[in-house]
C-alpha positions in Angstrom: 79.4 22.9 -63.9 80.6 19.4 -63.2 84.1 18.4 -64.3 84.1 15.2 -66.4 86.0 12.4 -64.8 89.2 11.2 -66.5 88.7 8.1 -68.6 90.2 4.9 -67.3 92.5 3.6 -70.0 94.8 1.5 -67.9 93.0 -1.8 -68.6 93.0 -2.6 -64.9 89.9 -3.3 -62.8 87.1 -0.8 -63.6 85.9 1.5 -60.8 83.8 4.7 -60.6 86.0 7.8 -60.6 85.1 10.8 -58.4 83.3 13.6 -60.2 84.5 17.0 -59.0 82.3 20.0 -59.1 83.8 23.5 -59.9 82.6 26.4 -57.8 80.3 28.7 -59.7 79.4 32.4 -59.2 76.3 32.7 -57.1 76.5 29.1 -55.8 77.1 28.6 -52.1 79.9 26.3 -50.9 77.3 24.1 -49.2 75.4 23.8 -52.5 78.6 22.8 -54.4 79.4 20.1 -51.7 75.8 18.8 -52.0 76.0 18.6 -55.8 79.3 16.8 -55.6 78.0 14.3 -53.1 74.9 13.6 -55.3 77.0 13.1 -58.4 79.2 10.6 -56.5 76.5 8.8 -54.5 76.3 5.1 -55.5 72.6 5.0 -54.3 71.7 7.9 -56.6 73.3 6.1 -59.5 71.5 2.8 -58.6 68.2 4.6 -58.4 68.5 6.0 -61.9 69.5 2.6 -63.2 66.7 0.8 -61.4 64.0 3.3 -62.3 63.4 4.6 -58.7 62.4 8.2 -58.1 65.1 8.7 -55.5 67.8 7.0 -53.4 65.4 6.8 -50.5 63.8 3.8 -52.2 66.8 1.7 -50.9 66.1 2.7 -47.3 62.7 1.0 -47.3 64.1 -1.9 -49.4 66.7 -2.5 -46.8 64.3 -2.1 -43.9 61.9 -4.6 -45.5 64.7 -7.1 -46.2 65.3 -7.2 -42.5 61.7 -7.0 -41.1 59.6 -8.4 -43.9 56.5 -6.2 -43.5 55.8 -5.5 -47.2 54.4 -9.0 -48.0 52.1 -10.0 -50.9 48.6 -9.0 -50.1 49.4 -6.3 -47.6 47.5 -3.0 -47.6 50.0 -0.1 -47.3 49.6 3.6 -46.6 52.6 5.8 -47.4 52.4 9.2 -45.6 54.2 12.1 -47.3 54.8 9.9 -50.3 56.4 12.4 -52.7 58.3 11.8 -54.9 57.1 8.2 -54.8 60.1 6.0 -54.3 58.7 4.2 -51.3 55.4 3.6 -53.1 57.4 2.1 -56.1 59.0 -0.4 -53.8 55.8 -1.3 -52.0 53.9 -1.9 -55.3 56.4 -4.6 -56.2 56.7 -6.2 -52.8 53.0 -6.4 -52.0 52.1 -7.5 -55.5 49.8 -4.5 -56.0 49.8 -5.0 -59.8 48.8 -8.7 -59.4 51.5 -9.8 -61.8 53.1 -12.4 -59.4 51.1 -15.5 -60.1 50.1 -17.5 -57.0 50.7 -14.5 -54.7 47.9 -12.5 -53.0 47.4 -9.0 -54.5 48.1 -6.1 -52.2 47.2 -2.4 -52.3 49.3 0.8 -52.0 47.9 4.2 -51.1 50.1 7.2 -51.0 49.1 10.6 -49.7 51.0 13.9 -49.8 50.4 17.7 -49.5 51.5 18.0 -53.1 50.4 16.3 -56.3 52.6 13.3 -57.1 53.2 11.9 -60.6 51.2 8.7 -61.1 52.8 5.3 -60.2 51.4 2.1 -61.7 49.9 0.0 -59.0 49.4 2.8 -56.5 46.6 5.2 -55.7 47.9 8.6 -54.9 45.9 11.4 -53.3 46.5 15.0 -52.2 45.6 15.1 -48.5 46.9 16.5 -45.2 47.0 13.4 -43.0 46.7 15.7 -39.9 43.2 17.0 -41.0 40.5 15.9 -38.6 38.8 13.4 -40.9 41.9 12.2 -42.7 41.9 8.8 -41.0 38.3 8.1 -42.0 39.0 9.2 -45.6 42.0 6.8 -45.8 40.0 3.9 -44.4 37.3 4.6 -47.0 39.9 4.6 -49.8 41.4 1.4 -48.4 38.1 -0.3 -48.0 39.5 -1.8 -44.8 42.3 -1.2 -42.3 45.9 -1.0 -43.2 48.6 -3.6 -42.6 51.5 -1.1 -42.9 51.7 2.7 -42.3 55.1 4.1 -43.4 56.6 7.6 -43.5 59.8 9.1 -44.8 58.5 12.6 -44.0 60.8 15.4 -42.7 59.8 18.8 -41.4 61.0 21.9 -43.3 64.6 22.6 -42.1 65.1 25.8 -40.0 68.9 25.5 -39.9 68.8 25.1 -36.1 69.6 21.5 -35.3 67.6 21.1 -32.1 64.6 22.9 -33.6 64.7 20.6 -36.6 65.0 17.6 -34.3 61.9 18.6 -32.3 59.9 19.3 -35.5 60.5 15.9 -37.0 59.8 14.1 -33.7 56.5 15.9 -33.6 55.7 15.0 -37.1 56.6 11.3 -36.4 54.3 11.3 -33.3 51.5 12.7 -35.5 52.1 9.9 -38.0 52.1 7.3 -35.2 48.7 8.5 -33.9 47.4 8.4 -37.4 48.7 4.8 -37.7 46.9 3.9 -34.5 43.6 4.9 -36.2 44.0 3.0 -39.4 46.2 -0.1 -38.7 45.0 -3.7 -38.4 45.9 -5.6 -35.3 49.4 -7.0 -35.9 50.2 -4.2 -38.3 53.5 -2.3 -38.8 54.6 1.3 -38.4 57.8 2.6 -40.1 58.9 6.2 -39.8 62.0 8.4 -40.1 63.2 10.2 -37.0 66.4 12.2 -36.2 68.6 11.2 -33.3 68.9 14.1 -30.8 67.4 13.2 -27.4 63.8 14.1 -27.7 62.6 10.7 -29.2 62.3 9.0 -25.8 58.6 9.9 -25.4 57.8 8.6 -28.9 59.5 5.3 -28.0 57.4 5.0 -24.9 54.2 5.6 -26.8 55.1 3.0 -29.4 56.1 0.4 -26.9 52.7 0.5 -25.3 51.0 -0.1 -28.7 53.3 -2.5 -30.5 54.8 -5.8 -29.6 58.3 -4.8 -30.8 60.0 -1.5 -31.5 63.4 -1.3 -33.2 65.6 1.7 -34.1 67.6 1.1 -37.3 69.9 3.0 -39.5 69.9 1.2 -42.9 73.0 1.2 -45.1 71.3 3.6 -47.6 71.2 6.3 -44.9 74.2 8.5 -45.3 76.8 8.0 -42.5 76.9 11.8 -41.8 73.1 12.0 -41.4 71.5 11.8 -38.0 68.4 10.1 -39.4 67.3 6.7 -38.3 64.1 4.7 -38.6 61.7 3.3 -36.1 60.2 0.0 -37.0 57.3 -0.9 -34.8 55.7 -4.4 -35.4 52.8 -6.3 -33.9 50.2 -3.5 -33.4 48.1 -4.4 -30.4 45.0 -2.6 -31.6 
């Protein structure tokens, strides 16, 4: 159970106080630390206040603030979209609801292995993007090619750091090849990777297919996490 923070009655500047989590029978120390981190994470608090489904929404917000790929009118495919935070951001930025007068209306399509709760302005489908005809199905749903393919997917953790690194790189490579099949010329690919040494081949592949490839760790990524994001712009077709 979480211990309630002491109320600030000093009258001085207000600030968030640290929430401490008591150990509980049957709960591992790692779980207690994770819970305490969640309760004190400012991005988790902001996500709740802003109506996003998770703190990951701020990662794509910060990446888009820098690279400007979620523009009004863009057609976006979000791979592994659950729980939907990235789709929520994309809907607003590409004007998928058409509520920004004078701006072109975009389209957001999210796919995931599991069913995802509906999001206004996004079409969500259950689909394995690695199935043979998945790219054709996605193009059919889009009615055209995509302007952006983005992925915040992570492979199931094994507990072995190097194995997990190789798994997520393989997943990112699969997402990249999917993007090659559905992107417009000039399009953008954004995906999560883990630093660990095996991402060099992925970088080589992307650099042959895109005009620019950047590796970024947005502020919303936790400092103790090895995750970073590759942002590849200017797809050569």
